[in-house]
N, C-alpha and C positions, 0 to 999 in steps of 0.2 A: 464702377460700372465692372458689372460681372463678366468676368472674359468667357468665349465657349469653351472653356476649359471645365471651371465652374458650375457649368451648369449641367453636365454632360455627369460629373461625378453624382451629383444630387438624384439624376433619374437612371441609375441603374436597371438592369432588367434582370429579372428572376429565372434562375434557371432550372427550375423544381415543379413540379406536378401537385397541383394542389388534389388532393383525392378524398376530401370531405363529402364533396358534391355525387360521387359514384359512391361513396358507401351508406348515404341517404336513398339514393334509388336504391340501391341493391337490397335494401331493410325494408321498403316499402313493398318491392316486389317479393320478397319475403313474405311477408305480411300476407300479401295477396294471396299466392298459392297455398299459406297456411289454412287462409278462411275459403279456399274454391274446392279443394283437394277434396274434403268428407263429401261434397256435396256430388261429385264427379260417380256414377254408378260403374261396376266395372259389366263388361261385357257377359254375357251368358251364353252358354252354346250349348243347344239342347241335341244331344248322340242320338241318331235311332237305335231303338230298341230291338235287338235281335230277335224277341220271341216274335216282332211281328214283321218281320222280313219280309218280302213278296216273295210269289213263288213264281220260279223261270217256267214259262208257256213252253218252252224249246228243251228238248233234252240235252242237258251239255255236255261237254267231254270233260272231263275229272282227270287231274294232275296229282297222286298222290304221293305225300313225299318222307317215306318214312322216317324215325328215329337215329336209322342209321345212315340216312342219306341216300337213298336207294329210291328211284324215279320210278312210279308204276303210271296207265293210263288205263281207262278206260272210257264208254260210251256210257250213260245212264241210263241203262236198260233194266228192266227186269231181268236179274238172272246171268248180268252180264260181271266177268269178271277181271280183275288188273290184270294187264299186260307187263311184266319188268321191260322197261326199257334204257337204254345209257342215255347221259343225260346231252351225249352231242348230239343225239339223235332225236331229242327232244321236237325242236323243232317243226323240223320234216314229218314226223310222226303225225302233231298236232294238226298240223297244215291238211296231210293228206284227210283227215277224219271232219273238219270243220267247212262250213258253208258262210256266209255272210252273215247271217243272222246267228249263228251258231255260239251260245257262251264258252267259254271257256274258265272252268274253277280250280282254285289249287287246295286241294285238301292238306294240310301241312299235323303231322303230330306238333302236339305243344312243347315237345320238350327238342323239335329242329332249333337251330338258331335261327334269330330273325332274317340273317344275311342270308343266308340259304336262300332262305323263302324269296327273298325281295329279289337276288341274283337270277331266280329261277321265273319270276315276274318279271322282269327287266327284259330277261332272254326272250320272250314271248310278246312282249310290248313291242321291240324292238325289229321283230320279224314280221309285224302286221298284224298282230292278234289286236280286236278292238275290242272286242266283250271279254273283261276279263275282271275275274274276281275271287274273293277267298272264302272258301266254305267255312261256315261257324257251326257247331255243335248249340241247336235250337233250344233252349230249355223254355219247361211251360210257365216258369214264374219268370216275373220281369222285377224281381229282387237284384241289386247288383252283389257281384262277384267278392266274396274279402277274403284278404287272404290271411 
């Protein structure tokens, strides 16, 4: 008659993980992803062409940032000249010249650091200017610019 001890010796528990089924699942998933990846088409983004930019019906207020960082301001009229202003007075000067539907455009020299342009744009945006944009040099051809 076998004792209780003898039966417990023959049925010992394993304390290790069998990883073979996990490897099988991972290989199946790898094959599925390898087969389906070439079928996925990347998203295409169509950027607007600068040559076809819409004309602004209202005369905008133009903020000009020159290469040395000086800021000038004008309302775009025939014969209007830029007035140099201090960067601390930029918001008050712009707000005194605009109404609710007047756009404000920023014309920055190509050599002005991006950070400077974004600081001016952020300063105007946080002060409540809602119609804000960047002025670009419109080319007659629609060919991309290459360096």
